[in-house]
SEGUZA-52219 format. One record per atom (N, C-alpha, C): residue number from 1; residue in one letter; atom name; z negated, x negated, y negated. Coordinates in steps of 0.2 Angstrom, whole numbers, plus 2048, in hexadecimal, padded with zeros to 3 digits. Layout:
N
 num residu atome   Z   X   Y
 NUM      A    CA   Z   X   Y
...
end
This chain:
263
 num residu atome   Z   X   Y
   1      M     N 44C C79 CB8
   1      M    CA 44A C73 CBB
   1      M     C 44F C6F CB9
   2      S     N 44B C66 CB7
   2      S    CA 44E C61 CB5
   2      S     C 451 C5D CBD
   3      L     N 457 C5A CBE
   3      L    CA 45A C5A CC3
   3      L     C 456 C57 CC5
   4      I     N 452 C4F CC0
   4      I    CA 44F C46 CC2
   4      I     C 44A C4C CCA
   5      K     N 446 C52 CC9
   5      K    CA 442 C55 CCD
   5      K     C 447 C57 CD2
   6      E     N 44D C57 CD3
   6      E    CA 450 C5A CDA
   6      E     C 451 C55 CDF
   7      P     N 44D C57 CE4
   7      P    CA 44F C52 CE9
   7      P     C 458 C4E CEB
   8      L     N 45A C53 CEC
   8      L    CA 461 C50 CED
   8      L     C 463 C4A CE9
   9      I     N 461 C4B CE3
   9      I    CA 45F C45 CDD
   9      I     C 460 C40 CDE
  10      H     N 45A C40 CE3
  10      H    CA 454 C3A CE5
  10      H     C 459 C37 CEA
  11      F     N 459 C39 CF0
  11      F    CA 45F C37 CF5
  11      F     C 464 C34 CF3
  12      L     N 468 C36 CEC
  12      L    CA 46F C33 CEC
  12      L     C 46D C2D CE9
  13      A     N 469 C2F CE5
  13      A    CA 466 C27 CE1
  13      A     C 462 C21 CE3
  14      I     N 461 C25 CED
  14      I    CA 45A C1E CEE
  14      I     C 461 C1B CF3
  15      G     N 467 C21 CF6
  15      G    CA 46E C1F CF8
  15      G     C 46E C18 CF4
  16      G     N 472 C1B CEC
  16      G    CA 475 C16 CEA
  16      G     C 472 C11 CE7
  17      F     N 46E C11 CE8
  17      F    CA 469 C0A CE7
  17      F     C 468 C08 CED
  18      I     N 46B C09 CF3
  18      I    CA 46B C03 CFB
  18      I     C 471 C01 CFB
  19      F     N 476 C06 CFA
  19      F    CA 47E C02 CF9
  19      F     C 47F BFD CF4
  20      M     N 47D BFE CEF
  20      M    CA 480 BFA CEC
  20      M     C 479 BF4 CEA
  21      L     N 472 BF3 CEE
  21      L    CA 470 BF1 CF0
  21      L     C 474 BEB CF6
  22      Y     N 477 BEE CF9
  22      Y    CA 47B BEC D00
  22      Y     C 482 BE7 CFB
  23      A     N 485 BEA CF8
  23      A    CA 48C BE7 CF3
  23      A     C 48A BE1 CF1
  24      G     N 487 BE0 CEE
  24      G    CA 481 BDB CEB
  24      G     C 480 BD6 CEF
  25      L     N 47D BD8 CF5
  25      L    CA 47D BD2 CFA
  25      L     C 485 BCF CFC
  26      Q     N 489 BD1 CFF
  26      Q    CA 48E BD1 CFF
  26      Q     C 491 BCB CFC
  27      S     N 493 BC6 CFE
  27      S    CA 496 BBF CFB
  27      S     C 49D BBE CFD
  28      D     N 49F BBF D04
  28      D    CA 4A6 BC0 D05
  28      D     C 4A6 BC5 D0A
  29      T     N 4B0 BC6 D05
  29      T    CA 4B2 BCD D08
  29      T     C 4B1 BCD D0C
  30      S     N 4B6 BC7 D11
  30      S    CA 4B8 BC7 D18
  30      S     C 4B1 BCA D1C
  31      D     N 4AB BCD D19
  31      D    CA 4A6 BD2 D1D
  31      D     C 4A7 BD9 D1D
  32      N     N 4AE BD9 D18
  32      N    CA 4AE BE0 D18
  32      N     C 4B4 BE1 D1C
  33      I     N 4B4 BDC D20
  33      I    CA 4BC BDE D26
  33      I     C 4BA BE3 D2A
  34      I     N 4BA BE7 D2D
  34      I    CA 4B9 BE8 D36
  34      I     C 4BF BE6 D39
  35      H     N 4BE BE6 D3D
  35      H    CA 4C4 BE1 D45
  35      H     C 4C0 BE7 D4A
  36      V     N 4C8 BEA D4A
  36      V    CA 4C6 BEF D4F
  36      V     C 4C9 BEC D55
  37      D     N 4C6 BE9 D59
  37      D    CA 4D0 BE7 D5F
  37      D     C 4D0 BEE D62
  38      K     N 4D6 BEC D68
  38      K    CA 4DA BED D6C
  38      K     C 4D6 BF0 D72
  39      G     N 4D2 BEB D75
  39      G    CA 4CB BEE D78
  39      G     C 4C3 BF1 D78
  40      T     N 4C7 BF1 D71
  40      T    CA 4C3 BF7 D6F
  40      T     C 4C3 BFE D6F
  41      V     N 4C8 BFE D6B
  41      V    CA 4CE C04 D6E
  41      V     C 4CE C08 D72
  42      Q     N 4CD C02 D78
  42      Q    CA 4D0 C05 D80
  42      Q     C 4C8 C05 D82
  43      Y     N 4C4 C05 D81
  43      Y    CA 4BC C05 D80
  43      Y     C 4BD C0E D7F
  44      L     N 4BB C0C D75
  44      L    CA 4BD C14 D74
  44      L     C 4C0 C1C D78
  45      Q     N 4C7 C17 D7A
  45      Q    CA 4C9 C1D D7D
  45      Q     C 4C9 C1F D86
  46      T     N 4C5 C19 D87
  46      T    CA 4C2 C1A D8E
  46      T     C 4BB C1B D8D
  47      N     N 4B9 C1C D8B
  47      N    CA 4B1 C20 D8C
  47      N     C 4B4 C26 D88
  48      Y     N 4B7 C2A D86
  48      Y    CA 4B8 C30 D82
  48      Y     C 4BA C34 D88
  49      Q     N 4BE C30 D88
  49      Q    CA 4C6 C33 D91
  49      Q     C 4BF C34 D96
  50      K     N 4B8 C31 D96
  50      K    CA 4B2 C32 D9E
  50      K     C 4AF C37 D9B
  51      I     N 4AE C38 D94
  51      I    CA 4A9 C3E D95
  51      I     C 4AE C46 D94
  52      W     N 4B4 C44 D91
  52      W    CA 4B7 C4B D8E
  52      W     C 4BC C4C D95
  53      N     N 4BD C48 D99
  53      N    CA 4C5 C48 D9E
  53      N     C 4CB C4A D98
  54      I     N 4CC C46 D95
  54      I    CA 4D1 C46 D92
  54      I     C 4D0 C41 D8E
  55      A     N 4D7 C3D D8C
  55      A    CA 4DA C3A D89
  55      A     C 4D7 C3E D80
  56      P     N 4D7 C38 D7A
  56      P    CA 4D5 C3A D74
  56      P     C 4DB C3B D72
  57      S     N 4DC C42 D6C
  57      S    CA 4E3 C3F D69
  57      S     C 4E2 C3B D61
  58      K     N 4E8 C3B D5F
  58      K    CA 4E8 C36 D5A
  58      K     C 4E5 C35 D56
  59      A     N 4E1 C3E D55
  59      A    CA 4DC C3F D4E
  59      A     C 4D6 C3D D4F
  60      E     N 4D5 C3F D57
  60      E    CA 4CD C3C D5C
  60      E     C 4CC C36 D5A
  61      L     N 4D2 C34 D5F
  61      L    CA 4D0 C2B D5C
  61      L     C 4CF C29 D59
  62      E     N 4D5 C28 D52
  62      E    CA 4CF C27 D4B
  62      E     C 4C9 C29 D47
  63      A     N 4C7 C30 D49
  63      A    CA 4C0 C30 D48
  63      A     C 4BC C2B D4D
  64      L     N 4BD C2C D52
  64      L    CA 4B9 C26 D57
  64      L     C 4B9 C1E D55
  65      I     N 4C0 C1C D50
  65      I    CA 4BF C15 D4E
  65      I     C 4BD C18 D45
  66      S     N 4BB C1D D44
  66      S    CA 4B8 C1D D3C
  66      S     C 4AF C1A D3E
  67      E     N 4AD C1D D45
  67      E    CA 4A6 C20 D46
  67      E     C 4A6 C18 D4A
  68      Y     N 4A7 C17 D4D
  68      Y    CA 4A7 C0D D4F
  68      Y     C 4A7 C0A D46
  69      A     N 4AF C0D D43
  69      A    CA 4AB C05 D3C
  69      A     C 4A5 C09 D3B
  70      L     N 4A4 C0F D3C
  70      L    CA 49B C11 D35
  70      L     C 497 C0B D38
  71      D     N 495 C0E D41
  71      D    CA 491 C0A D41
  71      D     C 490 C04 D43
  72      E     N 496 BFF D40
  72      E    CA 495 BF8 D3D
  72      E     C 493 BF7 D35
  73      I     N 494 BFB D36
  73      I    CA 496 BFA D2B
  73      I     C 48D BFA D2B
  74      Y     N 48C C02 D2E
  74      Y    CA 484 C05 D2B
  74      Y     C 481 BFD D30
  75      Y     N 481 BFB D35
  75      Y    CA 480 BF5 D3A
  75      Y     C 47F BEE D35
  76      R     N 486 BEB D32
  76      R    CA 485 BE8 D2B
  76      R     C 47F BE8 D26
  77      Q     N 47E BEE D22
  77      Q    CA 47D BF1 D1D
  77      Q     C 475 BEF D20
  78      A     N 470 BF2 D23
  78      A    CA 46D BF1 D26
  78      A     C 46B BEA D28
  79      K     N 46E BE8 D2B
  79      K    CA 46B BDF D2B
  79      K     C 46C BDC D23
  80      A     N 472 BDD D20
  80      A    CA 471 BDB D19
  80      A     C 46B BDC D14
  81      L     N 468 BE0 D16
  81      L    CA 462 BE3 D12
  81      L     C 45B BE0 D17
  82      G     N 45B BDF D1B
  82      G    CA 458 BDD D21
  82      G     C 452 BE3 D24
  83      I     N 457 BE8 D26
  83      I    CA 455 BF0 D2C
  83      I     C 451 BEE D30
  84      D     N 454 BEA D2F
  84      D    CA 456 BE4 D38
  84      D     C 44D BE3 D39
  85      Q     N 44C BDE D37
  85      Q    CA 448 BDA D37
  85      Q     C 440 BDC D38
  86      Q     N 43B BDC D3D
  86      Q    CA 436 BDC D3D
  86      Q     C 432 BE2 D3E
  87      D     N 439 BE6 D43
  87      D    CA 439 BED D44
  87      D     C 438 BEE D4C
  88      P     N 435 BEE D4F
  88      P    CA 430 BF0 D56
  88      P     C 434 BF5 D5A
  89      L     N 439 BF8 D59
  89      L    CA 43E BFC D5C
  89      L     C 445 BF8 D5E
  90      I     N 448 BF6 D58
  90      I    CA 44B BF1 D59
  90      I     C 449 BEA D5D
  91      R     N 445 BE9 D5C
  91      R    CA 446 BE2 D62
  91      R     C 444 BE3 D68
  92      K     N 441 BEA D6A
  92      K    CA 43F BE9 D6F
  92      K     C 447 BED D74
  93      R     N 44B BEF D70
  93      R    CA 453 BF0 D72
  93      R     C 457 BEB D75
  94      L     N 457 BE5 D6D
  94      L    CA 459 BDF D6E
  94      L     C 458 BDD D75
  95      R     N 452 BDE D74
  95      R    CA 44E BD9 D7C
  95      R     C 44F BDC D84
  96      Q     N 450 BE3 D83
  96      Q    CA 451 BE7 D89
  96      Q     C 45A BE4 D8A
  97      K     N 45C BE4 D84
  97      K    CA 466 BE3 D84
  97      K     C 466 BDB D86
  98      M     N 464 BD6 D82
  98      M    CA 461 BD0 D89
  98      M     C 461 BD0 D8E
  99      E     N 45C BD4 D91
  99      E    CA 459 BD3 D9A
  99      E     C 460 BD4 D9B
 100      F     N 461 BDB D9A
 100      F    CA 469 BE2 D9D
 100      F     C 46D BD9 D9F
 101      I     N 471 BD5 D99
 101      I    CA 474 BD0 D98
 101      I     C 475 BCC D9C
 102      S     N 46D BC6 D9D
 102      S    CA 46C BC4 D9F
 102      S     C 46D BC2 DA8
 103      E     N 46A BC9 DAA
 103      E    CA 469 BCB DB2
 103      E     C 471 BCF DB2
 104      S     N 474 BD2 DB0
 104      S    CA 479 BD1 DB2
 104      S     C 47F BCC DB3
 105      I     N 47F BC5 DAC
 105      I    CA 483 BBF DB0
 105      I     C 481 BBB DB6
 106      R     N 47A BBE DB7
 106      R    CA 478 BBA DBC
 106      R     C 47A BB9 DC0
 107      A     N 47B BB3 DC6
 107      A    CA 482 BB4 DCB
 107      A     C 47A BB6 DD2
 108      T     N 47D BBD DD3
 108      T    CA 479 BC0 DD8
 108      T     C 479 BBD DE0
 109      T     N 47B BBB DE5
 109      T    CA 47E BBD DEA
 109      T     C 47B BC4 DF0
 110      P     N 481 BC5 DF4
 110      P    CA 47C BCC DF8
 110      P     C 477 BC7 DFD
 111      P     N 471 BCC DFB
 111      P    CA 46E BCB E04
 111      P     C 470 BCA E0A
 112      S     N 470 BC6 E0E
 112      S    CA 471 BC9 E14
 112      S     C 46E BCD E18
 113      D     N 46E BD1 E1D
 113      D    CA 46A BD3 E22
 113      D     C 466 BD1 E26
 114      E     N 464 BCB E22
 114      E    CA 45E BC8 E25
 114      E     C 459 BC8 E21
 115      A     N 45C BC9 E19
 115      A    CA 456 BC8 E16
 115      A     C 453 BCE E16
 116      L     N 45B BD4 E16
 116      L    CA 458 BD9 E14
 116      L     C 450 BDC E17
 117      N     N 452 BDA E1E
 117      N    CA 44E BDC E23
 117      N     C 44B BDB E21
 118      A     N 444 BD4 E20
 118      A    CA 440 BCF E1D
 118      A     C 43C BD3 E19
 119      F     N 441 BD5 E13
 119      F    CA 440 BD8 E0E
 119      F     C 43D BE3 E0F
 120      Y     N 43D BE2 E15
 120      Y    CA 43F BEC E18
 120      Y     C 437 BE9 E1D
 121      R     N 435 BE2 E1E
 121      R    CA 434 BE2 E24
 121      R     C 42B BE3 E21
 122      D     N 42B BDD E18
 122      D    CA 425 BDB E17
 122      D     C 422 BDE E11
 123      H     N 427 BE7 E11
 123      H    CA 427 BEC E0B
 123      H     C 427 BF3 E11
 124      A     N 424 BF0 E15
 124      A    CA 424 BF9 E1A
 124      A     C 421 BFD E1B
 125      D     N 41C BFC E19
 125      D    CA 419 C02 E13
 125      D     C 41D C06 E11
 126      R     N 421 C02 E0B
 126      R    CA 423 C07 E06
 126      R     C 428 C0B E08
 127      Y     N 42B C0A E0D
 127      Y    CA 42E C10 E10
 127      Y     C 42C C14 E17
 128      Q     N 425 C16 E18
 128      Q    CA 421 C1C E1C
 128      Q     C 422 C21 E19
 129      I     N 425 C26 E1F
 129      I    CA 425 C2C E1A
 129      I     C 41D C2D E1F
 130      P     N 41B C31 E19
 130      P    CA 413 C33 E1A
 130      P     C 411 C36 E20
 131      L     N 40B C38 E20
 131      L    CA 40A C3F E24
 131      L     C 40C C48 E21
 132      E     N 40E C48 E22
 132      E    CA 40E C4F E1F
 132      E     C 409 C55 E25
 133      V     N 40A C5A E22
 133      V    CA 406 C61 E26
 133      V     C 407 C67 E22
 134      S     N 407 C6D E26
 134      S    CA 40C C73 E23
 134      S     C 406 C79 E26
 135      F     N 402 C7C E22
 135      F    CA 3FE C81 E26
 135      F     C 3FE C88 E22
 136      Q     N 3FE C8B E25
 136      Q    CA 3FC C92 E20
 136      Q     C 3F6 C93 E1D
 137      Q     N 3F4 C98 E18
 137      Q    CA 3EC C99 E18
 137      Q     C 3EA C9D E15
 138      Q     N 3E5 CA1 E14
 138      Q    CA 3E0 CA8 E10
 138      Q     C 3DE CA5 E0C
 139      F     N 3DC CA8 E07
 139      F    CA 3D7 CA3 E02
 139      F     C 3D1 CA9 E02
 140      F     N 3CF CA8 E01
 140      F    CA 3C5 CAC E00
 140      F     C 3C2 CAA DF6
 141      N     N 3BF CAB DF4
 141      N    CA 3B9 CA9 DF1
 141      N     C 3B4 CA4 DF0
 142      A     N 3B1 CA0 DEB
 142      A    CA 3AD C9D DF0
 142      A     C 3A8 C9F DEE
 143      N     N 3A5 CA7 DEC
 143      N    CA 39E CAB DED
 143      N     C 39E CAC DF8
 144      Y     N 3A1 CAA DF8
 144      Y    CA 3A0 CAB E01
 144      Y     C 39D CA5 E04
 145      T     N 39A CA5 E0A
 145      T    CA 396 C9F E0D
 145      T     C 398 C9F E11
 146      R     N 39B C9A E16
 146      R    CA 39E C97 E1A
 146      R     C 39C C9D E22
 147      Q     N 395 C9E E1E
 147      Q    CA 392 CA2 E29
 147      Q     C 395 CA9 E26
 148      E     N 397 CAD E20
 148      E    CA 39A CB1 E20
 148      E     C 3A1 CB3 E23
 149      L     N 3A3 CAC E20
 149      L    CA 3AA CAE E23
 149      L     C 3AB CAA E2C
 150      E     N 3A7 CA7 E2B
 150      E    CA 3A6 CA4 E34
 150      E     C 3A7 CAB E37
 151      Q     N 3A2 CAC E35
 151      Q    CA 3A0 CB6 E3B
 151      Q     C 3A5 CBA E37
 152      A     N 3A7 CB9 E32
 152      A    CA 3AF CBE E31
 152      A     C 3B6 CBE E37
 153      I     N 3B5 CB5 E35
 153      I    CA 3B9 CB3 E3C
 153      I     C 3B7 CB7 E41
 154      A     N 3B1 CB4 E45
 154      A    CA 3AF CB8 E4A
 154      A     C 3B0 CBE E4C
 155      N     N 3AE CC2 E49
 155      N    CA 3AE CC9 E47
 155      N     C 3B7 CCC E48
 156      Q     N 3BC CC9 E46
 156      Q    CA 3C1 CC9 E44
 156      Q     C 3C0 CCE E3E
 157      Q     N 3BE CCC E3A
 157      Q    CA 3BD CD1 E35
 157      Q     C 3BC CD1 E2D
 158      L     N 3C3 CCC E2D
 158      L    CA 3C3 CC7 E25
 158      L     C 3C8 CCC E20
 159      P     N 3C0 CCA E1C
 159      P    CA 3C1 CCE E14
 159      P     C 3C7 CCD E14
 160      P     N 3CA CD2 E0F
 160      P    CA 3CF CCF E0A
 160      P     C 3D1 CCA E02
 161      N     N 3D8 CC5 E06
 161      N    CA 3D7 CC0 E02
 161      N     C 3D6 CC3 DF9
 162      D     N 3D4 CBE DF8
 162      D    CA 3D1 CBD DF0
 162      D     C 3DA CBB DEB
 163      P     N 3D9 CBE DE7
 163      P    CA 3DF CBB DE3
 163      P     C 3DE CB5 DDF
 164      N     N 3E5 CB2 DE3
 164      N    CA 3E5 CAA DE0
 164      N     C 3F0 CAA DE1
 165      L     N 3EE CA3 DDD
 165      L    CA 3F4 CA3 DDA
 165      L     C 3FA C9E DDF
 166      L     N 3F5 C9C DE4
 166      L    CA 3F5 C97 DEE
 166      L     C 3FC C99 DF2
 167      N     N 3FE C95 DF4
 167      N    CA 403 C98 DF9
 167      N     C 402 C98 DFE
 168      P     N 403 C9E E03
 168      P    CA 3FF CA1 E07
 168      P     C 402 C99 E0D
 169      E     N 409 C99 E0F
 169      E    CA 40A C93 E13
 169      E     C 40E C8D E10
 170      Y     N 40C C86 E10
 170      Y    CA 40D C82 E0D
 170      Y     C 411 C7D E13
 171      T     N 416 C78 E10
 171      T    CA 419 C79 E17
 171      T     C 41E C70 E14
 172      A     N 41B C6B E18
 172      A    CA 41D C64 E1A
 172      A     C 419 C5F E12
 173      M     N 412 C62 E13
 173      M    CA 40E C5D E0C
 173      M     C 40E C57 E10
 174      N     N 40C C55 E08
 174      N    CA 409 C4C E0B
 174      N     C 402 C4D E08
 175      I     N 3FE C46 E0C
 175      I    CA 3F7 C47 E08
 175      I     C 3F4 C47 E03
 176      V     N 3FD C44 DFE
 176      V    CA 3FA C44 DF6
 176      V     C 3F9 C49 DF2
 177      E     N 3FF C4E DF7
 177      E    CA 3FD C54 DF4
 177      E     C 3FB C59 DF5
 178      I     N 3F8 C5A DFB
 178      I    CA 3F1 C5F DFE
 178      I     C 3ED C5E DF7
 179      N     N 3EA C57 DF8
 179      N    CA 3E3 C55 DF3
 179      N     C 3E6 C56 DED
 180      K     N 3EA C57 DE9
 180      K    CA 3ED C58 DE3
 180      K     C 3EC C60 DE2
 181      L     N 3EE C66 DE6
 181      L    CA 3ED C6C DE6
 181      L     C 3E6 C6D DE6
 182      F     N 3E4 C6F DEE
 182      F    CA 3DB C6F DF0
 182      F     C 3D8 C68 DEE
 183      G     N 3D9 C62 DEF
 183      G    CA 3D1 C5E DEB
 183      G     C 3D2 C5A DF5
 184      Q     N 3D0 C56 DF6
 184      Q    CA 3D1 C50 DFA
 184      Q     C 3CC C53 DFC
 185      A     N 3C5 C55 DFD
 185      A    CA 3C0 C54 E03
 185      A     C 3C6 C5C E07
 186      F     N 3C7 C60 E06
 186      F    CA 3CC C67 E08
 186      F     C 3D2 C62 E0D
 187      G     N 3D7 C5C E09
 187      G    CA 3D9 C59 E0D
 187      G     C 3D7 C54 E12
 188      S     N 3D3 C51 E11
 188      S    CA 3CE C4F E14
 188      S     C 3CB C50 E1B
 189      E     N 3C9 C58 E1A
 189      E    CA 3C6 C5C E21
 189      E     C 3CF C5E E23
 190      L     N 3D5 C60 E1F
 190      L    CA 3D7 C61 E25
 190      L     C 3DB C5F E29
 191      L     N 3DC C58 E27
 191      L    CA 3DE C53 E2E
 191      L     C 3D9 C50 E31
 192      A     N 3D3 C52 E31
 192      A    CA 3CD C52 E38
 192      A     C 3CD C57 E39
 193      V     N 3CF C5C E39
 193      V    CA 3CE C63 E3E
 193      V     C 3D2 C60 E42
 194      D     N 3D1 C65 E49
 194      D    CA 3D2 C65 E52
 194      D     C 3DA C6A E4E
 195      L     N 3DF C69 E51
 195      L    CA 3E5 C6E E51
 195      L     C 3E3 C71 E57
 196      A     N 3E0 C70 E5E
 196      A    CA 3E1 C75 E62
 196      A     C 3DE C7C E60
 197      A     N 3D9 C7B E59
 197      A    CA 3D7 C82 E59
 197      A     C 3DC C85 E52
 198      S     N 3DB C8B E55
 198      S    CA 3E3 C91 E54
 198      S     C 3E0 C92 E4B
 199      M     N 3D9 C92 E47
 199      M    CA 3D8 C93 E42
 199      M     C 3D1 C8F E3E
 200      H     N 3D1 C8E E3A
 200      H    CA 3CD C88 E38
 200      H     C 3CD C8C E2E
 201      L     N 3C5 C8B E30
 201      L    CA 3C0 C8B E28
 201      L     C 3C0 C86 E26
 202      I     N 3C3 C85 E1F
 202      I    CA 3C4 C80 E1B
 202      I     C 3C1 C7E E13
 203      Q     N 3BA C7D E10
 203      Q    CA 3BB C7C E0A
 203      Q     C 3BE C7C E04
 204      S     N 3C0 C7E DFE
 204      S    CA 3C4 C77 DF9
 204      S     C 3C0 C79 DF2
 205      G     N 3C0 C75 DEF
 205      G    CA 3BC C77 DE6
 205      G     C 3BF C7E DE6
 206      L     N 3C6 C83 DE8
 206      L    CA 3C8 C84 DE3
 206      L     C 3C5 C8E DEA
 207      G     N 3C2 C8D DEF
 207      G    CA 3BD C91 DF4
 207      G     C 3C0 C91 DF9
 208      W     N 3BF C95 DFD
 208      W    CA 3BE C94 E03
 208      W     C 3C6 C95 E09
 209      H     N 3C8 C91 E0C
 209      H    CA 3D1 C94 E10
 209      H     C 3CE C93 E16
 210      I     N 3D2 C97 E19
 210      I    CA 3D5 C98 E21
 210      I     C 3DB C96 E23
 211      V     N 3DA C91 E26
 211      V    CA 3E3 C8E E26
 211      V     C 3E4 C90 E2E
 212      T     N 3EA C92 E2E
 212      T    CA 3EA C92 E35
 212      T     C 3F2 C8F E38
 213      Q     N 3F6 C8F E3C
 213      Q    CA 3FE C8B E3E
 213      Q     C 3FD C84 E3A
 214      L     N 3F7 C83 E3A
 214      L    CA 3F6 C7B E39
 214      L     C 3FB C75 E3E
 215      T     N 3FF C73 E3B
 215      T    CA 404 C6B E3D
 215      T     C 402 C65 E3A
 216      R     N 403 C62 E3D
 216      R    CA 405 C5A E3A
 216      R     C 409 C59 E3C
 217      T     N 40B C53 E38
 217      T    CA 411 C4B E3C
 217      T     C 40D C48 E3A
 218      E     N 40D C42 E3F
 218      E    CA 40B C3D E3B
 218      E     C 410 C3B E38
 219      A     N 40D C32 E34
 219      A    CA 412 C2D E31
 219      A     C 414 C2B E34
 220      T     N 41B C2A E32
 220      T    CA 421 C25 E35
 220      T     C 424 C21 E34
 221      S     N 426 C1B E34
 221      S    CA 42A C14 E32
 221      S     C 433 C16 E32
 222      P     N 436 C17 E2F
 222      P    CA 43F C17 E33
 222      P     C 43E C11 E33
 223      T     N 447 C0E E37
 223      T    CA 447 C0A E38
 223      T     C 44B C08 E31
 224      Y     N 44C BFF E31
 224      Y    CA 453 BFE E2E
 224      Y     C 455 C00 E2A
 225      T     N 459 C04 E33
 225      T    CA 461 C04 E2F
 225      T     C 45F C09 E2C
 226      E     N 45A C0F E2E
 226      E    CA 45D C16 E2B
 226      E     C 457 C14 E23
 227      V     N 456 C13 E21
 227      V    CA 452 C0E E18
 227      V     C 458 C09 E15
 228      K     N 45C C07 E19
 228      K    CA 460 C01 E17
 228      K     C 463 BFE E0E
 229      T     N 465 C08 E0D
 229      T    CA 466 C09 E05
 229      T     C 45F C03 E01
 230      Q     N 45D C0A E01
 230      Q    CA 457 C0B DFF
 230      Q     C 452 C05 DFD
 231      V     N 452 C00 E03
 231      V    CA 450 BF8 E04
 231      V     C 453 BF3 DFD
 232      L     N 45C BF2 E01
 232      L    CA 460 BF0 DFC
 232      L     C 460 BF1 DF3
 233      R     N 45E BF9 DF4
 233      R    CA 45C BF9 DEB
 233      R     C 457 BF5 DE9
 234      D     N 450 BF6 DED
 234      D    CA 44B BF5 DEB
 234      D     C 449 BED DEC
 235      W     N 44F BEB DF0
 235      W    CA 44E BE0 DF0
 235      W     C 451 BDD DEB
 236      Q     N 458 BE4 DE6
 236      Q    CA 45A BE2 DE1
 236      Q     C 457 BE4 DDB
 237      Y     N 451 BE9 DDA
 237      Y    CA 44C BE8 DD4
 237      Y     C 448 BE1 DD6
 238      A     N 446 BE1 DDC
 238      A    CA 442 BDA DDC
 238      A     C 444 BD5 DDA
 239      Q     N 44B BD3 DDC
 239      Q    CA 44E BCC DDC
 239      Q     C 44E BCE DD3
 240      Q     N 452 BD1 DCE
 240      Q    CA 450 BD6 DC8
 240      Q     C 44B BD5 DC4
 241      A     N 444 BD6 DC9
 241      A    CA 43D BD3 DC6
 241      A     C 43C BCD DC2
 242      E     N 43D BCA DCC
 242      E    CA 43C BC2 DCA
 242      E     C 440 BBC DC9
 243      F     N 449 BBE DC6
 243      F    CA 44B BBC DBF
 243      F     C 448 BBD DBA
 244      R     N 447 BC1 DB9
 244      R    CA 444 BC5 DB1
 244      R     C 43D BC1 DB1
 245      A     N 438 BBF DB5
 245      A    CA 432 BBF DB4
 245      A     C 434 BB6 DB7
 246      T     N 43B BB3 DB8
 246      T    CA 43B BAB DB7
 246      T     C 43D BAA DB0
 247      M     N 443 BB0 DAE
 247      M    CA 447 BAD DA9
 247      M     C 440 BAB DA1
 248      N     N 43C BB3 DA2
 248      N    CA 437 BB3 D9D
 248      N     C 432 BAB D9E
 249      T     N 431 BAA DA1
 249      T    CA 42B BA4 DA3
 249      T     C 42F B9D D9E
 250      A     N 436 B9C DA2
 250      A    CA 43B B9A DA0
 250      A     C 43C B98 D98
 251      L     N 43B BA1 D96
 251      L    CA 43D B9C D8C
 251      L     C 436 B9C D88
 252      L     N 432 BA0 D8A
 252      L    CA 42C B9E D89
 252      L     C 427 B98 D89
 253      A     N 42B B91 D8E
 253      A    CA 42B B8B D8E
 253      A     C 42D B89 D89
 254      D     N 433 B8B D87
 254      D    CA 439 B89 D80
 254      D     C 435 B89 D79
 255      Y     N 42F B8C D77
 255      Y    CA 42E B8F D71
 255      Y     C 424 B8D D71
 256      Q     N 423 B8B D6E
 256      Q    CA 41B B8A D69
 256      Q     C 419 B90 D67
 257      I     N 417 B96 D6B
 257      I    CA 413 B9B D69
 257      I     C 40B B9B D64
 258      I     N 40D B99 D5F
 258      I    CA 407 B99 D5C
 258      I     C 400 B9D D56
 259      V     N 3FE BA1 D56
 259      V    CA 3FA BA8 D57
 259      V     C 3F4 BA8 D51
 260      E     N 3F6 BA8 D4E
 260      E    CA 3F1 BA9 D47
 260      E     C 3E9 BAC D4B
 261      P     N 3E3 BAA D48
 261      P    CA 3DF BAB D49
 261      P     C 3DE BB3 D47
 262      V     N 3DA BB8 D4A
 262      V    CA 3DA BBC D46
 262      V     C 3D2 BBB D43
 263      Q     N 3D2 BBF D3F
 263      Q    CA 3CB BBE D3A
 263      Q     C 3C7 BC3 D3A
end
């Protein structure tokens, strides 16, 4: 077999070409110097210890430093070859990093309790605990009519349950979960039936359900104190979003954007 047709030979040739091209682009020997300062070494040690709960040995630290150096070498070579240009993934990652840095250095004054309370009142629906329903059910297929099942209930002679994958009992389900499992028509009727009745015949998209032990817990709104931690997180997120929008508007105002017409 000819060596020219070997994939390994092709790979080595292409790799050699790239590194030769990079070497040709190097005009300053200072570009071949990688300075690993004390802070970087300490970071590598600390990060290793966080992951493995033990300080790196001398050999392990040398390996970490070599990996750091290789990252820098490949980064410089990629830049020299223009690989970073017009790459949407790199552009997106750099934007994310710039946004993170901008938001990190932004002077953020901790909100007062009054400000958080006001935020809570303005977004009270966000913290509402939805209505929840608990019930037991027996399933019968859609071949039955309502009249047949109502008569069976009146005579206390229910037919055997039909095979199904539903649970016989559901506890503390909100209306979204119920609608997703049984359908909106079932959910609407489940909320409308009289709780005083001990048994309810309700149809779903799956078939018929005889519902018993039905209880409903009405929606409630927790107090500000009960959800203060969540309110603080939401307030911080809203502040970050507002800051980012303001920053984006200011950045766009500093640039003239020229869009070529699409033919």
